[in-house]
C-alpha positions in Angstrom: 17.7 -2.2 -18.1 14.7 -0.4 -16.7 14.8 0.7 -13.1 12.2 -0.5 -10.6 10.7 3.0 -10.7 10.3 2.8 -14.5 8.8 -0.7 -14.3 6.3 0.5 -11.7 5.3 3.7 -13.6 4.7 1.7 -16.8 2.2 -0.5 -14.9 0.1 2.6 -14.3 0.2 3.8 -17.9 -0.6 0.6 -19.8 -4.1 -0.3 -20.9 -6.3 -1.8 -18.2 -4.8 -1.9 -14.8 -3.1 -4.2 -12.3 -3.4 -5.7 -8.9 -0.7 -4.7 -6.3 -1.1 -7.0 -3.3 0.4 -6.1 0.1 3.0 -8.4 1.7 4.0 -8.4 5.4 7.2 -10.4 5.5 9.7 -12.1 3.2 7.8 -15.3 2.6 4.5 -13.5 1.8 6.4 -11.3 -0.6 8.0 -14.4 -2.2 4.6 -16.1 -2.6 3.1 -13.1 -4.3 6.1 -12.8 -6.6 5.9 -16.5 -7.5 2.2 -16.1 -8.3 3.1 -13.7 -11.0 2.2 -10.3 -9.5 4.3 -7.6 -11.1 4.5 -5.2 -8.1 3.8 -5.5 -4.4 3.3 -3.1 -1.5 3.9 -2.8 2.1 0.9 -2.4 4.5 1.4 0.0 7.4 -1.4 -1.8 9.3 0.2 -5.2 8.8 3.6 -4.0 9.7 2.4 -2.4 12.9 0.5 -5.6 13.7 3.5 -7.8 13.3 5.4 -5.4 15.6 2.6 -5.5 18.1 1.8 -1.8 17.8 -1.2 0.2 16.7 -1.4 1.6 13.1 -1.6 5.2 12.3 -0.3 6.5 15.7 3.3 7.1 14.8 4.3 3.9 16.7 6.4 2.5 13.8 9.5 4.5 12.9 10.5 5.5 9.4 13.7 3.4 9.7 11.7 0.3 10.7 9.4 0.7 7.6 12.4 1.4 5.3 14.1 -1.8 6.6 10.9 -3.7 6.0 10.5 -2.4 2.5 14.1 -3.1 1.7 13.5 -6.7 2.7 10.5 -7.1 0.3 12.5 -5.5 -2.5 15.6 -7.6 -1.9 13.9 -11.0 -1.8 11.6 -10.4 -4.8 13.4 -8.0 -7.1 10.0 -6.5 -7.8 8.9 -2.8 -7.6 7.7 -2.2 -4.0 5.3 0.6 -3.1 5.7 1.8 0.5 2.6 2.6 2.5 4.3 5.3 4.5 1.3 6.8 6.4 1.7 10.6 6.7 5.3 10.6 5.5 6.8 10.1 8.9 7.3 13.7 9.8 5.6 16.8 11.4 6.5 19.1 8.5 6.5 19.0 4.7 10.3 19.1 4.8 10.2 15.9 7.0 8.1 14.3 4.3 10.6 15.3 1.7 13.3 13.7 3.8 11.3 10.5 4.0 10.9 10.4 0.2 14.6 10.8 -0.2 15.2 8.0 2.2 12.7 5.8 0.3 14.5 6.5 -3.0 17.9 5.6 -1.4 16.3 2.4 -0.1 15.3 1.3 -3.6 11.6 1.7 -3.3 9.6 2.1 -6.5 6.7 4.0 -5.0 5.6 5.8 -1.8 2.2 6.8 -0.5 1.7 10.0 1.5 -1.6 10.3 3.4 -3.4 13.4 4.8 -3.6 11.8 8.3 -2.0 13.3 11.4 -1.7 10.5 13.9 -3.9 12.6 16.3 -7.2 10.8 17.1 -8.8 14.2 17.9 -7.9 15.6 14.5 -7.1 12.6 12.3 -7.2 14.5 9.0 -4.8 17.4 8.3 -6.0 20.7 7.1 -6.4 21.0 3.4 -3.5 23.4 2.7 -1.1 21.4 4.9 -2.1 18.1 3.3 -1.5 19.5 -0.2 1.8 21.1 0.7 3.1 17.8 2.1 2.3 16.0 -1.2 3.9 18.9 -3.2 7.1 18.5 -1.2 7.0 14.8 -1.7 6.8 15.2 -5.4 9.6 17.7 -5.5 11.8 15.3 -3.5 10.9 12.4 -5.7 12.3 14.0 -8.8 10.9 11.4 -11.1 12.8 8.7 -9.2 9.8 7.2 -7.3 6.1 7.0 -7.9 4.2 9.3 -5.5 0.7 8.4 -4.4 -1.4 11.2 -2.8 -3.9 9.8 -0.4 -6.8 11.1 1.6 -8.2 9.0 4.4 -11.5 10.9 4.8 -13.6 7.7 4.4 -11.5 5.7 6.9 -11.6 8.5 9.5 -15.4 8.9 9.5 -15.6 11.8 7.1 -17.8 10.5 4.3 -17.5 13.7 2.3 -17.1 12.8 -1.4 -16.8 16.4 -2.5 -14.0 17.1 -0.1 -12.3 13.8 -1.0 -12.4 14.8 -4.7 -11.2 18.3 -3.8 -8.2 16.9 -2.0 -7.4 14.3 -4.6 -7.6 16.9 -7.4 -5.3 19.2 -5.5 -2.8 16.3 -5.0 -2.8 15.7 -8.7 -2.2 19.4 -9.4 0.7 19.2 -6.9 2.2 16.5 -9.1 1.1 13.2 -7.5 1.5 10.3 -9.9 -1.4 8.3 -8.4 -4.4 9.1 -6.3 -6.0 7.1 -3.5 -9.0 7.3 -1.2 -9.5 4.0 0.7 -13.0 2.6 1.1 -15.3 4.7 -1.1 -18.8 3.9 -0.1 -20.0 2.5 -3.5 -19.2 2.0 -7.1 -20.8 5.4 -8.0 -18.3 7.1 -5.7 -15.4 5.2 -7.3 -16.6 6.3 -10.8 -17.0 9.9 -9.6 -13.5 10.0 -8.3 -12.0 8.4 -11.4 -13.9 10.9 -13.6 -13.0 13.9 -11.5 -9.2 13.3 -11.4 -8.7 11.8 -14.9 -6.2 11.2 -16.4 -4.3 10.6 -13.1 -4.4 6.9 -12.2 -6.5 5.9 -9.2 -5.7 3.2 -6.7 -8.6 1.4 -4.9 -8.3 -0.7 -1.8 -9.9 -4.1 -2.4 -13.4 -2.9 -3.4 -16.2 -0.6 -2.2 -17.2 -1.4 1.3 -20.8 -2.3 0.5 -20.1 -5.1 -2.0 -17.3 -7.3 -3.3 -16.6 -6.5 -6.9 -14.2 -8.3 -9.3 -11.0 -7.0 -10.7 -12.6 -6.7 -14.1 -15.5 -4.7 -12.7 -13.2 -2.2 -11.0 -11.1 -1.9 -14.1 -14.2 -1.2 -16.2 -14.9 1.6 -13.7 -11.5 3.1 -14.6 -9.5 2.0 -11.6 -5.8 1.5 -12.6 -4.4 -0.1 -9.4 -6.0 -2.4 -6.9 -4.3 -2.9 -3.5 -5.4 -5.1 -0.6 -4.0 -3.2 2.4 -3.9 -5.6 5.4 -6.5 -8.0 4.1 -4.2 -10.8 3.0 -2.5 -10.6 6.4 -5.8 -10.7 8.1 -6.8 -13.7 6.0 -3.6 -15.6 7.1 -4.2 -14.6 10.7 -7.7 -15.9 10.5 -6.4 -19.4 9.7 -3.9 -19.1 12.6 -6.7 -18.0 14.9 -8.9 -21.0 13.9 -6.0 -23.4 14.4 -5.1 -22.1 17.8 -8.7 -22.3 18.9 -8.8 -25.9 17.8 -5.5 -26.6 19.5 -6.8 -25.3 22.8 -9.7 -27.8 22.5 -7.2 -30.6 22.0 -7.6 -30.9 18.2 -4.2 -31.1 16.4 -5.6 -31.5 12.9 -5.9 -27.9 11.8 -2.6 -26.9 13.4 -0.9 -29.7 11.5 -2.3 -28.8 8.0 -1.5 -26.0 5.6 1.3 -25.1 3.2 3.9 -27.9 2.9 7.2 -26.6 4.4 9.0 -28.0 1.3 7.2 -25.4 -0.7 8.4 -22.7 1.7 12.0 -23.9 1.4 11.7 -24.0 -2.4 10.5 -20.4 -2.5 13.3 -19.2 -0.2 15.9 -21.1 -2.2 14.8 -19.3 -5.4 14.5 -15.9 -3.8 16.7 -13.0 -5.0 18.0 -12.8 -1.4 19.2 -16.4 -1.5 20.8 -16.2 -4.9 22.8 -13.1 -4.0 24.5 -14.8 -1.0 
């Protein structure tokens, strides 16, 4: 039987590509699995939000994220990719320890960013960022898919050349997948895909200036499409509207939504339920 790592890696090597939506709790993971998605991911932003903490500031611990990822794996039986920020550690050796812990936790993939958690210097120096990815790959030992990620665009550094330089170096360090969230347009996406080929590229939702379809992104060469916190934000949008209506005395929107029988059915069919 193929391991979750092997299943996940095969998704990146087959023709076309795939969508990897991000779950934030057991039920959202079950809904995504029931819809037919072949792999899911955590979202560091959504996880921080459900804990009432800021994202990207080292406010969520490695152990908390590992427990969260174990839950998603356990209830779905799907390959789970961990959005593990900067690897939860000050040094490359700390990053390697995080990768080992992720392997032990049964994760199929892990992302390592070049962020620092320091708002004054949010992006790590080039050499440091590359070394952290290199140590992650060494620790992975072909047991977990490693994604090398630069957050230049998120952190207000719209430097496509430096972004490609970093991604290329991550590929040379052995990263299995490359990722630069929020490229400014489709031309930037295509430039990244061309520069780092044949290493697979992940894209978050779509370029910021337009909403493209899965087919359009795949034609541009994108192998993996993730959604980051956006499904969580979508769900919270419905909650926000319902609470605003409730404050005004309107019970209707608060009393509508997914039938709880559907929720009970999903839980009853979950891997977690069947193993008890």
